C-alpha positions as CSV (number, residue, x, y, z in Angstrom):
1,M,-37.1,-36.4,-60.8
2,I,-36.0,-34.0,-58.2
3,V,-34.7,-30.4,-58.5
4,I,-32.1,-29.3,-56.0
5,I,-32.0,-25.5,-55.2
6,S,-29.5,-23.8,-52.8
7,N,-31.0,-22.1,-49.9
8,K,-28.9,-19.1,-50.9
9,T,-31.4,-18.7,-53.9
10,P,-34.1,-15.9,-53.0
11,E,-37.4,-17.1,-52.3
12,E,-38.9,-15.3,-55.2
13,R,-36.6,-17.0,-57.5
14,I,-37.5,-20.5,-56.0
15,Q,-41.1,-19.7,-56.6
16,E,-40.4,-18.9,-60.2
17,I,-38.8,-22.2,-60.6
18,I,-41.7,-24.0,-59.1
19,H,-44.1,-22.1,-61.2
20,Y,-42.0,-23.1,-64.4
21,I,-42.2,-26.7,-63.4
22,E,-45.9,-26.7,-62.9
23,K,-46.6,-25.3,-66.3
24,H,-45.3,-28.7,-67.6
25,D,-48.5,-30.5,-66.5
26,V,-46.9,-32.2,-63.4
27,S,-47.4,-31.7,-59.6
28,V,-44.5,-30.6,-57.2
29,H,-43.7,-31.5,-53.7
30,V,-41.3,-29.0,-52.0
31,S,-39.0,-30.2,-49.1
32,R,-36.9,-27.5,-47.3
33,G,-33.7,-28.5,-45.6
34,V,-30.9,-26.5,-43.9
35,D,-28.7,-26.2,-46.9
36,R,-31.1,-26.8,-49.8
37,T,-34.6,-26.8,-51.2
38,V,-35.6,-30.0,-52.9
39,V,-38.5,-29.9,-55.4
40,G,-39.9,-33.3,-56.3
41,I,-41.7,-33.6,-59.6
42,I,-44.6,-36.0,-59.5
43,G,-46.1,-37.2,-62.8
44,K,-44.8,-37.9,-66.3
45,A,-42.6,-35.0,-67.2
46,D,-41.5,-34.1,-70.7
47,P,-38.0,-35.7,-71.4
48,K,-36.9,-32.2,-72.5
49,L,-37.7,-30.7,-69.0
50,T,-34.5,-32.2,-67.5
51,E,-32.2,-30.3,-69.6
52,Q,-34.4,-27.2,-69.5
53,L,-34.3,-27.1,-65.7
54,R,-30.5,-27.5,-65.6
55,Q,-30.3,-24.3,-67.5
56,L,-32.3,-22.3,-65.1
57,S,-30.4,-19.9,-62.6
58,G,-30.7,-21.0,-59.1
59,V,-31.0,-24.8,-60.0
60,E,-27.9,-26.6,-58.6
61,Q,-28.8,-30.1,-59.8
62,V,-31.4,-32.2,-61.5
63,V,-31.6,-35.8,-60.4
64,K,-33.7,-38.6,-61.9
65,I,-35.1,-41.0,-59.2
66,S,-35.5,-44.6,-60.6
67,K,-37.2,-45.9,-57.4
68,S,-41.0,-46.5,-57.7
69,Y,-41.5,-44.6,-54.3
70,K,-40.7,-41.0,-54.7
71,L,-42.0,-39.2,-51.7
72,A,-40.8,-41.8,-49.2
73,S,-37.3,-41.8,-50.8
74,R,-34.5,-40.0,-48.9
75,D,-33.2,-38.9,-52.4
76,F,-36.3,-36.7,-52.5
77,H,-36.4,-35.8,-48.9
78,P,-32.8,-35.7,-47.6
79,D,-33.6,-34.5,-44.0
80,N,-35.3,-36.8,-41.4
81,T,-39.1,-36.4,-41.1
82,V,-40.0,-35.5,-37.6
83,I,-43.6,-35.9,-36.6
84,K,-44.7,-33.7,-33.7
85,L,-47.4,-34.5,-31.4
86,G,-47.4,-31.9,-28.6
87,D,-44.0,-32.2,-26.8
88,V,-43.4,-35.6,-28.3
89,E,-41.4,-35.8,-31.5
90,I,-41.2,-39.0,-33.4
91,G,-38.2,-39.3,-35.8
92,G,-35.9,-36.7,-34.0
93,D,-33.6,-37.1,-31.0
94,Q,-36.3,-38.6,-28.6
95,L,-36.8,-42.3,-28.1
96,V,-40.6,-42.7,-28.2
97,I,-42.1,-45.8,-26.4
98,M,-45.6,-47.0,-27.0
99,G,-46.9,-49.5,-24.5
100,G,-50.1,-51.2,-23.7
101,P,-52.2,-54.3,-24.3
102,C,-52.9,-56.0,-27.6
103,A,-56.5,-55.1,-27.2
104,V,-58.7,-52.9,-24.9
105,E,-60.9,-55.2,-22.8
106,T,-62.5,-53.2,-20.1
107,S,-62.3,-49.5,-18.9
108,K,-60.7,-50.7,-15.6
109,Q,-58.1,-52.7,-17.6
110,I,-56.9,-49.9,-19.9
111,D,-57.0,-47.3,-17.1
112,E,-54.7,-49.5,-14.9
113,I,-52.4,-50.0,-17.9
114,A,-52.3,-46.4,-18.9
115,A,-51.1,-45.4,-15.2
116,I,-48.3,-47.9,-15.5
117,V,-47.3,-46.8,-18.9
118,K,-47.2,-43.2,-17.9
119,A,-45.3,-43.7,-14.6
120,S,-42.7,-45.8,-16.3
121,G,-41.9,-42.9,-18.8
122,A,-43.5,-44.0,-22.0
123,Q,-45.3,-41.4,-24.0
124,V,-48.0,-43.4,-26.0
125,L,-50.7,-45.8,-24.9
126,R,-51.4,-48.6,-27.4
127,G,-54.5,-50.7,-27.6
128,G,-56.7,-52.2,-30.2
129,A,-60.4,-51.8,-30.5
130,F,-60.8,-53.6,-33.8
131,K,-58.6,-56.7,-34.0
132,P,-57.7,-58.7,-37.3
133,R,-57.5,-62.4,-36.3
134,T,-56.4,-65.4,-38.0
135,G,-59.5,-67.4,-36.9
136,P,-63.0,-66.2,-37.3
137,Y,-64.1,-67.2,-33.9
138,S,-61.2,-65.3,-31.9
139,F,-61.8,-62.3,-29.9
140,Q,-62.2,-59.4,-32.5
141,G,-62.1,-56.4,-30.1
142,I,-64.9,-54.3,-28.7
143,G,-65.1,-51.6,-31.4
144,V,-66.0,-48.1,-30.9
145,E,-66.5,-48.6,-27.1
146,G,-63.0,-49.6,-26.8
147,L,-61.8,-46.4,-28.6
148,E,-63.8,-44.4,-26.1
149,M,-62.2,-46.2,-23.2
150,M,-58.7,-45.7,-24.4
151,A,-59.1,-42.2,-25.4
152,E,-60.4,-41.4,-21.8
153,A,-57.4,-43.3,-20.3
154,G,-55.1,-41.3,-22.4
155,R,-56.6,-38.0,-21.5
156,K,-56.6,-39.0,-17.8
157,H,-52.9,-40.0,-17.7
158,G,-51.5,-37.4,-20.2
159,L,-50.6,-40.0,-22.9
160,L,-51.1,-40.0,-26.7
161,T,-52.8,-43.0,-28.2
162,V,-52.3,-45.4,-31.0
163,T,-55.0,-47.9,-32.3
164,E,-55.4,-50.1,-35.3
165,V,-57.7,-49.2,-38.2
166,M,-58.8,-52.1,-40.4
167,T,-61.0,-50.7,-43.1
168,P,-61.4,-47.3,-45.0
169,E,-64.9,-46.9,-43.3
170,Y,-63.5,-46.7,-39.9
171,V,-60.7,-44.3,-40.5
172,D,-62.6,-41.2,-39.5
173,V,-64.1,-42.6,-36.3
174,C,-60.5,-44.0,-35.3
175,A,-59.1,-40.6,-36.1
176,E,-61.7,-39.1,-33.9
177,Y,-60.5,-40.9,-30.8
178,A,-56.8,-41.6,-31.4
179,D,-53.7,-39.6,-31.9
180,I,-52.0,-42.2,-34.2
181,L,-53.6,-44.7,-36.6
182,Q,-51.9,-48.1,-37.1
183,V,-52.0,-50.3,-40.2
184,G,-51.4,-53.8,-39.3
185,T,-49.2,-56.3,-41.2
186,R,-52.1,-57.9,-43.1
187,N,-53.3,-54.5,-44.3
188,M,-50.0,-53.1,-45.5
189,Q,-51.3,-53.5,-49.1
190,N,-54.8,-52.8,-48.5
191,F,-54.5,-49.9,-51.1
192,D,-58.2,-48.6,-50.3
193,L,-57.3,-48.2,-46.8
194,L,-53.9,-46.5,-47.5
195,R,-55.5,-44.1,-49.9
196,K,-58.1,-43.1,-47.3
197,L,-55.3,-42.5,-44.7
198,G,-53.7,-40.3,-47.2
199,T,-56.8,-37.9,-46.9
200,I,-56.3,-37.1,-43.2
201,Q,-53.4,-35.5,-41.3
202,K,-53.3,-37.9,-38.4
203,P,-50.0,-39.7,-38.0
204,V,-50.0,-43.3,-39.3
205,L,-47.9,-46.2,-38.0
206,L,-47.6,-48.5,-41.0
207,K,-46.4,-52.0,-40.1
208,R,-44.3,-54.0,-42.6
209,G,-46.2,-57.0,-44.1
210,F,-44.8,-60.3,-42.8
211,S,-43.6,-61.2,-46.2
212,A,-42.9,-57.8,-47.7
213,T,-39.6,-56.6,-49.1
214,Y,-38.3,-53.0,-48.2
215,D,-39.5,-51.9,-51.8
216,E,-42.9,-53.2,-51.2
217,F,-43.1,-51.7,-47.7
218,L,-42.0,-48.2,-49.1
219,N,-44.4,-48.4,-51.8
220,A,-47.2,-48.9,-49.3
221,A,-46.0,-45.8,-47.5
222,E,-46.0,-43.9,-50.7
223,Y,-49.8,-44.4,-51.1
224,I,-50.3,-42.4,-47.9
225,L,-47.8,-39.8,-48.8
226,A,-49.2,-39.4,-52.3
227,G,-52.7,-38.8,-50.8
228,G,-51.3,-35.8,-49.0
229,N,-50.5,-37.0,-45.6
230,P,-46.8,-36.7,-44.7
231,N,-47.1,-38.1,-41.3
232,V,-46.0,-41.7,-41.6
233,M,-44.0,-44.0,-39.6
234,L,-42.5,-47.2,-40.7
235,C,-42.7,-50.1,-38.2
236,E,-40.6,-53.2,-38.5
237,R,-42.7,-56.0,-36.7
238,G,-41.0,-59.2,-37.9
239,I,-41.2,-61.3,-41.0
240,R,-42.2,-65.0,-41.7
241,T,-39.2,-67.2,-42.1
242,F,-38.6,-70.9,-41.7
243,E,-37.8,-70.7,-37.9
244,P,-40.6,-72.1,-35.8
245,Y,-39.2,-71.1,-32.3
246,T,-40.4,-67.5,-32.6
247,R,-43.6,-66.2,-34.0
248,N,-41.7,-64.1,-36.6
249,T,-38.1,-63.0,-37.0
250,L,-37.5,-59.5,-36.2
251,D,-35.4,-58.0,-39.0
252,L,-32.9,-55.7,-37.2
253,A,-31.3,-54.9,-40.4
254,A,-34.4,-53.3,-41.7
255,I,-34.1,-50.4,-39.2
256,P,-30.8,-49.0,-40.6
257,A,-31.8,-50.1,-44.1
258,L,-35.0,-48.4,-44.1
259,Q,-33.4,-45.2,-42.6
260,S,-30.9,-45.3,-45.4
261,L,-33.5,-45.5,-48.1
262,S,-36.2,-43.3,-46.5
263,H,-36.5,-40.2,-44.4
264,L,-39.5,-41.7,-42.5
265,P,-39.3,-42.5,-38.7
266,V,-38.7,-46.1,-38.1
267,I,-40.4,-48.0,-35.1
268,A,-39.6,-51.5,-33.9
269,D,-42.1,-54.0,-32.6
270,P,-40.2,-56.6,-30.6
271,S,-43.5,-58.1,-29.3
272,H,-44.8,-59.4,-32.5
273,G,-41.3,-59.6,-33.9
274,T,-40.5,-62.5,-31.5
275,G,-43.8,-63.6,-30.0
276,R,-42.0,-64.6,-26.9
277,R,-42.1,-62.6,-23.7
278,E,-38.5,-63.5,-22.6
279,L,-37.3,-62.1,-26.0
280,V,-39.1,-58.6,-26.0
281,E,-36.6,-57.0,-23.7
282,P,-33.4,-58.0,-25.3
283,M,-34.8,-57.3,-28.8
284,S,-36.1,-53.9,-27.6
285,K,-32.6,-52.9,-26.6
286,A,-31.2,-54.3,-29.9
287,S,-33.6,-52.3,-31.9
288,V,-32.6,-49.1,-30.0
289,A,-28.9,-49.9,-30.6
290,A,-29.7,-50.4,-34.3
291,G,-31.1,-47.0,-34.5
292,A,-34.8,-47.2,-34.1
293,N,-36.8,-44.0,-33.3
294,G,-39.1,-45.8,-30.9
295,L,-40.6,-49.1,-29.9
296,I,-44.1,-50.4,-29.6
297,V,-44.3,-52.9,-26.8
298,E,-47.2,-55.1,-25.6
299,M,-47.8,-54.9,-21.7
300,H,-50.6,-56.4,-19.8
301,T,-51.5,-56.5,-16.1
302,D,-52.6,-60.3,-16.4
303,P,-51.2,-61.4,-19.8
304,D,-51.6,-65.1,-19.2
305,N,-55.5,-64.4,-19.2
306,S,-55.6,-61.7,-22.0
307,M,-58.8,-62.0,-24.2
308,T,-56.7,-62.0,-27.3
309,G,-54.4,-65.1,-26.5
310,D,-51.3,-63.0,-27.2
311,G,-50.3,-62.9,-23.6
312,V,-47.2,-65.0,-24.2
313,Q,-45.5,-61.9,-26.1
314,S,-46.9,-59.3,-23.4
315,L,-44.6,-58.1,-20.7
316,F,-45.8,-58.0,-17.1
317,P,-45.8,-54.4,-15.5
318,E,-42.6,-55.0,-13.6
319,Q,-40.9,-56.2,-16.7
320,F,-42.1,-53.2,-18.7
321,A,-40.9,-50.9,-15.8
322,R,-37.5,-52.6,-15.8
323,L,-37.1,-52.3,-19.6
324,M,-37.9,-48.6,-19.4
325,L,-35.1,-48.2,-16.7
326,D,-32.6,-50.1,-19.0
327,L,-33.6,-48.0,-22.1
328,E,-33.2,-44.8,-20.0
329,K,-29.5,-45.8,-19.6
330,L,-29.2,-47.1,-23.1
331,A,-30.7,-44.2,-25.0
332,P,-28.0,-41.6,-24.7
333,L,-25.4,-44.1,-25.8
334,C,-27.3,-44.3,-29.0
335,G,-27.8,-40.6,-29.5
336,K,-31.3,-40.5,-28.2
337,T,-33.0,-38.6,-25.4
338,F,-35.4,-40.4,-23.0
339,N,-38.4,-39.2,-21.2
340,T,-37.4,-38.7,-17.6
341,H,-40.8,-37.7,-16.3
342,K,-41.4,-40.9,-14.3
343,S,-43.3,-41.0,-11.2
344,F,-43.5,-44.8,-10.3
345,V,-41.4,-47.8,-11.1
346,T,-42.0,-51.4,-10.0
347,V,-38.9,-53.7,-10.4
């Protein structure tokens, strides 16, 4: 249930309404917009409370939310959530680009890639230190050492960093080194991990499970929000379908659909969404045209010899630079601003 209060209502009266609600053994979550304040009621409320609230002065409307996800719902939070990290705003007018390798391999490798990412105009360096792999004998990442290497490269080149966290036990150490924590597709419904991420305030990039519905995806986000962490981004990274040509099928419809259902920023991953290098650039542009708040793109200086074996979906530096040039032209047409602080471009 949500209670809608006009912003013309004095703050003292708004606090009285909130206090009245809290006396009914439920918790509240307050969202303040330009024209109204929305008070979300979390918990099982007395059925009589709805009518009682409608009688209170200052209350414009009381709406029951039938969705199983409350905090992630746009009904509850009408305005877009904007996650601010320094001068980078995710979910607002900026088109935010995250670029880098699937995994951190060496200090030299991540430093070289960070320099290219920065020079091309992207704001976030991506790289995995702990890698969930289908096969037990595949390269699994280099752990904390990789986190240290990426953090150093990020500091050196003035980039934010994003890395994947796989278990609740590693949340704190990953949060120590990275600016954004990623939850991979296989862990979208790792509820212990989601609950742990709800206890921190670091932004979380939550990837959609490769067989998850929108409802399941948003309920996964709800776990993090319900824990007290409002800084959640949704990432469409492709779903498993019957088509074998691509690694996954990038669900472009998910971008506007999720933005209609939820206030959370939506990021697209055209690398995992296609699994094919030649499709990453066109699907990146298609994602921006569909309204994505940002992209997370794999790029490697030597993708054909990457340790993860995912090089077939990683762009070469010159391809990444060309994509960034094209996005600089496309972004304004899609209502987005683009980071123009580029110092070097290889075409």
